[in-house]
C-alpha positions as a Python dict, from the first residue, in 0.01 Angstrom:
ca = {
    (1, 'M'): (0, 0, 0),
    (2, 'G'): (-25, 150, 349),
    (3, 'I'): (-334, 168, 567),
    (4, 'L'): (-320, 549, 581),
    (5, 'R'): (-343, 560, 203),
    (6, 'N'): (-629, 307, 206),
    (7, 'L'): (-816, 531, 451),
    (8, 'N'): (-754, 848, 241),
    (9, 'I'): (-548, 1002, 522),
    (10, 'V'): (-256, 1001, 278),
    (11, 'K'): (-297, 1074, -92),
    (12, 'G'): (-63, 941, -360),
    (13, 'E'): (262, 763, -285),
    (14, 'Q'): (350, 676, 73),
    (15, 'N'): (569, 945, 230),
    (16, 'L'): (837, 917, 497),
    (17, 'A'): (604, 1031, 776),
    (18, 'S'): (331, 782, 689),
    (19, 'K'): (581, 496, 664),
    (20, 'I'): (725, 584, 1005),
    (21, 'F'): (377, 610, 1157),
    (22, 'E'): (271, 271, 1022),
    (23, 'D'): (590, 107, 1151),
    (24, 'L'): (551, 243, 1506),
    (25, 'L'): (283, -8, 1608),
    (26, 'P'): (123, -308, 1434),
    (27, 'S'): (-215, -132, 1399),
    (28, 'F'): (-361, 188, 1539),
    (29, 'M'): (-692, 3, 1578),
    (30, 'E'): (-532, -226, 1836),
    (31, 'V'): (-385, 43, 2062),
    (32, 'D'): (-523, 18, 2416),
    (33, 'Y'): (-599, 352, 2578),
    (34, 'E'): (-847, 498, 2824),
    (35, 'T'): (-852, 865, 2724),
    (36, 'P'): (-776, 1046, 2395),
    (37, 'N'): (-470, 1222, 2535),
    (38, 'E'): (-330, 882, 2638),
    (39, 'Y'): (-356, 763, 2276),
    (40, 'I'): (-168, 1073, 2157),
    (41, 'M'): (96, 1025, 2428),
    (42, 'Q'): (155, 659, 2344),
    (43, 'Y'): (205, 721, 1975),
    (44, 'W'): (413, 1036, 2017),
    (45, 'N'): (649, 872, 2267),
    (46, 'K'): (692, 576, 2032),
    (47, 'Y'): (783, 820, 1756),
    (48, 'L'): (1030, 1014, 1970),
    (49, 'N'): (1208, 689, 2062),
    (50, 'V'): (1296, 619, 1697),
    (51, 'R'): (1291, 964, 1539),
    (52, 'D'): (1654, 1070, 1570),
    (53, 'N'): (1786, 741, 1432),
    (54, 'L'): (1543, 742, 1139),
    (55, 'I'): (1571, 1113, 1054),
    (56, 'P'): (1920, 1248, 1123),
    (57, 'N'): (1855, 1571, 930),
    (58, 'E'): (1696, 1832, 1160),
    (59, 'Q'): (1521, 2026, 883),
    (60, 'T'): (1359, 1708, 746),
    (61, 'R'): (1270, 1608, 1101),
    (62, 'R'): (1059, 1923, 1152),
    (63, 'G'): (837, 1845, 854),
    (64, 'V'): (800, 1480, 952),
    (65, 'N'): (714, 1577, 1312),
    (66, 'G'): (410, 1774, 1195),
    (67, 'K'): (287, 1505, 959),
    (68, 'V'): (325, 1224, 1212),
    (69, 'F'): (131, 1431, 1467),
    (70, 'E'): (-139, 1494, 1206),
    (71, 'Y'): (-168, 1119, 1138),
    (72, 'I'): (-187, 1044, 1511),
    (73, 'L'): (-469, 1296, 1545),
    (74, 'A'): (-659, 1166, 1241),
    (75, 'T'): (-637, 804, 1357),
    (76, 'L'): (-751, 906, 1705),
    (77, 'L'): (-1065, 1061, 1551),
    (78, 'I'): (-1128, 729, 1377),
    (79, 'R'): (-1087, 540, 1705),
    (80, 'E'): (-1328, 786, 1870),
    (81, 'K'): (-1580, 730, 1587),
    (82, 'I'): (-1566, 1096, 1485),
    (83, 'F'): (-1613, 1118, 1109),
    (84, 'P'): (-1628, 1193, 820),
    (85, 'I'): (-1283, 1348, 836),
    (86, 'F'): (-1170, 1582, 558),
    (87, 'M'): (-790, 1587, 528),
    (88, 'N'): (-598, 1868, 360),
    (89, 'A'): (-936, 2023, 285),
    (90, 'K'): (-1042, 2324, 83),
    (91, 'V'): (-1358, 2521, 167),
    (92, 'A'): (-1573, 2693, -96),
    (93, 'F'): (-1523, 3070, -110),
    (94, 'V'): (-1217, 3048, 118),
    (95, 'P'): (-939, 3068, -142),
    (96, 'N'): (-578, 2951, -120),
    (97, 'I'): (-610, 2768, 213),
    (98, 'N'): (-577, 2396, 281),
    (99, 'Y'): (-699, 2300, 628),
    (100, 'D'): (-510, 2015, 801),
    (101, 'V'): (-812, 1834, 943),
    (102, 'L'): (-1171, 1945, 887),
    (103, 'L'): (-1503, 1813, 1013),
    (104, 'Y'): (-1847, 1940, 913),
    (105, 'S'): (-2137, 2002, 1148),
    (106, 'S'): (-2491, 2080, 1036),
    (107, 'D'): (-2528, 2325, 1324),
    (108, 'Q'): (-2184, 2488, 1326),
    (109, 'G'): (-2055, 2443, 972),
    (110, 'P'): (-1686, 2360, 927),
    (111, 'I'): (-1484, 2258, 1232),
    (112, 'C'): (-1113, 2305, 1172),
    (113, 'I'): (-844, 2126, 1370),
    (114, 'S'): (-491, 2252, 1304),
    (115, 'A'): (-224, 2013, 1432),
    (116, 'K'): (107, 2180, 1521),
    (117, 'T'): (378, 2020, 1734),
    (118, 'S'): (474, 2373, 1841),
    (119, 'F'): (366, 2716, 1722),
    (120, 'R'): (648, 2971, 1731),
    (121, 'E'): (487, 3238, 1514),
    (122, 'R'): (277, 2993, 1312),
    (123, 'Y'): (-25, 3047, 1532),
    (124, 'K'): (-69, 3379, 1349),
    (125, 'Q'): (-117, 3195, 1019),
    (126, 'A'): (-366, 2958, 1185),
    (127, 'D'): (-554, 3259, 1323),
    (128, 'L'): (-571, 3421, 978),
    (129, 'E'): (-703, 3094, 832),
    (130, 'A'): (-965, 3079, 1107),
    (131, 'I'): (-1068, 3438, 1036),
    (132, 'A'): (-1107, 3356, 667),
    (133, 'L'): (-1322, 3056, 756),
    (134, 'K'): (-1544, 3259, 991),
    (135, 'Y'): (-1584, 3529, 728),
    (136, 'V'): (-1774, 3275, 515),
    (137, 'H'): (-1906, 3044, 788),
    (138, 'R'): (-1985, 3261, 1090),
    (139, 'K'): (-2049, 2972, 1329),
    (140, 'S'): (-1744, 2768, 1229),
    (141, 'K'): (-1503, 2648, 1495),
    (142, 'S'): (-1123, 2653, 1472),
    (143, 'Y'): (-901, 2473, 1719),
    (144, 'L'): (-523, 2469, 1735),
    (145, 'V'): (-391, 2145, 1887),
    (146, 'T'): (-29, 2133, 1997),
    (147, 'L'): (225, 1925, 2184),
    (148, 'S'): (356, 2237, 2360),
    (149, 'E'): (168, 2333, 2676),
    (150, 'L'): (354, 2665, 2686),
    (151, 'D'): (241, 2754, 2333),
    (152, 'A'): (-119, 2657, 2404),
    (153, 'N'): (-130, 2876, 2714),
    (154, 'M'): (29, 3166, 2526),
    (155, 'V'): (-226, 3155, 2243),
    (156, 'N'): (-519, 3123, 2483),
    (157, 'T'): (-398, 3430, 2670),
    (158, 'K'): (-377, 3623, 2343),
    (159, 'Q'): (-726, 3500, 2254),
    (160, 'K'): (-865, 3632, 2583),
    (161, 'N'): (-688, 3966, 2529),
    (162, 'G'): (-830, 4002, 2177),
    (163, 'D'): (-495, 3959, 2000),
    (164, 'V'): (-615, 3630, 1849),
    (165, 'I'): (-965, 3665, 1704),
    (166, 'G'): (-1021, 3372, 1467),
    (167, 'L'): (-914, 3073, 1674),
    (168, 'D'): (-1163, 2951, 1931),
    (169, 'K'): (-890, 2803, 2148),
    (170, 'A'): (-555, 2630, 2156),
    (171, 'V'): (-537, 2290, 2321),
    (172, 'Y'): (-244, 2098, 2466),
    (173, 'A'): (-286, 1747, 2329),
    (174, 'L'): (-144, 1565, 2631),
    (175, 'D'): (-371, 1691, 2909),
    (176, 'Q'): (-735, 1681, 3014),
    (177, 'N'): (-826, 1983, 2802),
    (178, 'F'): (-775, 1772, 2491),
    (179, 'N'): (-1013, 1506, 2621),
    (180, 'Q'): (-1271, 1779, 2679),
    (181, 'L'): (-1222, 1903, 2323),
    (182, 'I'): (-1292, 1554, 2185),
    (183, 'D'): (-1609, 1535, 2398),
    (184, 'E'): (-1713, 1878, 2270),
    (185, 'I'): (-1661, 1780, 1907),
    (186, 'R'): (-1855, 1458, 1957),
    (187, 'E'): (-2161, 1663, 2056),
    (188, 'F'): (-2178, 1832, 1716),
    (189, 'N'): (-2407, 1691, 1444),
    (190, 'L'): (-2129, 1572, 1216),
    (191, 'G'): (-2183, 1464, 858),
    (192, 'N'): (-2090, 1526, 498),
    (193, 'A'): (-2056, 1884, 384),
    (194, 'P'): (-2343, 1995, 159),
    (195, 'T'): (-2302, 2054, -212),
    (196, 'I'): (-2291, 2429, -246),
    (197, 'L'): (-2451, 2603, -541),
    (198, 'V'): (-2261, 2914, -639),
    (199, 'V'): (-2586, 3076, -752),
    (200, 'E'): (-2929, 2965, -632),
    (201, 'S'): (-3273, 3100, -723),
    (202, 'N'): (-3626, 2970, -770),
    (203, 'Q'): (-3675, 3228, -1047),
    (204, 'I'): (-3444, 3128, -1329),
    (205, 'V'): (-3495, 3260, -1682),
    (206, 'T'): (-3366, 3002, -1928),
    (207, 'E'): (-3356, 2981, -2303),
    (208, 'D'): (-3597, 2685, -2294),
    (209, 'I'): (-3855, 2886, -2098),
    (210, 'I'): (-3824, 3175, -2340),
    (211, 'K'): (-3875, 2946, -2639),
    (212, 'Q'): (-4181, 2790, -2473),
    (213, 'N'): (-4338, 3132, -2451),
    (214, 'F'): (-4201, 3274, -2776),
    (215, 'P'): (-4180, 2989, -3028),
    (216, 'N'): (-4028, 3215, -3293),
    (217, 'Y'): (-3756, 3349, -3065),
}
């Protein structure tokens, strides 16, 4: 049983990406690094050194790339003592969306971190998911973290021009901007998400109350 499964980062049987991640280094808790982007860089370079030999199929490689990056990001949050972390998370009243990595802040609500090695057109889907989240949680934050500096700059330009309206910003994971994002997230009051009542009222008419007042009802 792998450590990612023990930590609830992976659910069910161990997949190819989690096995590769766990074989890259003896333990993510023992990685020496000075800044968050250095942690990401160390792990990603280790992965790139073995990737092509382990995954000869390019289509399979794309899916594994994203998952390995997601695991690197999740384990970094653990190392930075940022938790609880909700993986592959659903949010009440936001249907049909699973968020890659979600945190919850008592002052901001959900904080979504989408991990994409590169965007192509997928930033549009992330923006729609961020819009859906903000529709329910107005103060929520949505960040797109990527390994492509070009893609991050492109999305941030679109965000400034009003073409991207849900995402708060895109961040290149290997530079100083990512370190600033981690510092920013650390400032939030993180904790468990509250249990949400679908309907709440302090004036509830129940059958028991009726029978107390009308015994013959």
